[in-house]
N, C-alpha and C positions, 0 to 999 in steps of 0.2 A: 564380330560381326557387330553390329544392333539393334536392336530389338526397340521394334512395333509399340510405343503405349497401346494399354485398352482402347474400345472406343470407349469416347461419356456413355455412361447410361444415362439413357428419356427415359421420360417420365407413360412409355411406351412401352417400352421394358418394363416384360414382370418382374418380383423377385421373382422368386420362390424361397421364402420361410422351414428349414425344418417347423417337423409339428411336432405337436408338445404335447411330451410321458408326465409332466409333471404330473402328482397326484396331493387332495387334499382332501381336508377333514376338514368342515365346519360347526365345530360342539351347538347346535340348535335348545333350545328349549321354548320359541315359541313371541319370548318375550321380543316387544317395540328396537333396544338393544344387539341383537340376534337376527331380528331383521333387519339391522345399518352394515350388519358384519357383513352379508351377507351378499346386500348390495353393496357393498368397498370391496370384495373377494373376486365378483363380478367388475368390476368395475381395476378397477387394476391389480388387479393378481393372472395372469394364463395359469392352464389349469387341462393338461385330456381329460381329468378325475376330476370331482366332489364332489368326496359322502360328505351325505348330508349325518349326521350321527350321532340323535336324543339322547339324550339316558333316561333310565324309566328305576319307579323305587317299588320295589311289593308292599301291599300296603302296611304286608305285617315289623314292614325292616323302617319303622314313622318311628320320629323322637322318643316321644312318646311312650309309642311301645311300646319302647325300649327298654325305657328310663325305669318302666313300672317292670317291665319285666327283672331289669338284673337286684327291684332297693326290694325284691325279694319275694312281691307278693305272686301268684301265684295264680291270676284270675283264669275262667276256664275256656277253651280259646275254641269257637263252634267253627270246626274250617271249611262249609257250608260259606257264610260270611267273608271269612277270609277269604274266598277265594273268585268269590264273585272281585269283592277288593280289584284281588286284582287284576283280576277278567280293567275293573270298567280302569286300572292305571293303566294298561298296556295299553285299552283301544284309548285311551288317551294320548297316548307318547304318539301311538302310531300318525293319527288324526297331525294332530301337533310337526311331526314327519312329513307327514304327508304339504302340510301347504309352507314347510324353509323347503324339501323339495322343488314344487313350483315356485316359490319363489324367486332360489335360484339357479331354474330353468328360464324363467323372466329375466336373470341376471348375461343369459349367456353361458352358462357357467352347461359343465351337460355334466346334469347332479343323478347321484344313486342314493338308498335313505336306507338308510337302516338304524337300529333298534342296539344301546348297550346295557344290559343293568347293572341299575348298580350292585355289591355289595357291602363297601364297606361309605366308600365316601364318591360327591361328584368328579371330583378331579381326579382321584383313581383309576374311574371307569374309561373315561376319559383318552389320558393316556395312556391304561390298554388297551383301546379299541386305539390307537392312533400303531399303536407298535403289528397288533392287527394283521392293520388296513395297509400299516408301511410306505404309507406316506412320509411328503415331502411335505410337509408344509399343514401345521391345522395351528389356524384360525375359529376366535371367540369374541364371545362381545363382554360387554362389562355389564356390570350394578353400577356402579358408580356412586354404594354406600360410603361415608362421608368419616367424621370426628364417633362418636364410640361408639354405632353402628357397627363402622367399616372396625372398630379393634374385638368386636366381644364373634362376630360371624370374618372372617379371613376370606377375603374373593376364592372363589373356584378359578377365574383364573391365576389371580396368581401362583395360584396353589397349580393353577398349570404353568405355568410360565419356569416356579421355579422344577417341578422335574420330568417336564418331559426329552426325552432328549431325540426331538429337533427340534428345527424351526419353525415360532410357534409366532405368529400376526391377528398383534389386539388389540378392536377396536373401544376407544374406550367411550365409556356413556360419555363424553363435559361434547360428542362429538356432536353438537344442535345439530347439523341436516343433514342427509344425502348426497347421497351427489349425482347428478343424474346422472345416469344408465342410456344411453345416446350419444352415440358417438361424433 
């Protein structure tokens, strides 16, 4: 018994694709490098959902403030001022995140925005958010620091790559051009 070969597919025959169920998380801080990472993600990655996550930090936890507190100086703390600073910082983070979500939607991604509060380090907050959101891939850009500046300030993207337990897609700052997003 011989089997007839399957008919060749023609350009008119629709090809059904399985729905994309992967989930991305895009770390977004509002910089041009973060913008570029979103554009690359939209151009080269397929996902069902893209979580655009912006890390923010309370004003009372700034490095200068923490260094004075740890040095034994106990300045008078007016909590009303701190509350106003914290609210302004959070509102700024919300605006940055909304811009990132809009850019992701423009790049063709089904995007949702969220904030993550930094308790210790930015990279730690991002890795924790990726775990909570159970994403399949974390996307981030880099700032492109080099030389002494790179030695003094470790890269958030580098730390995310070293500590994240899931794949990481990094768009380096040296990518001077942004890919065309039109098909």
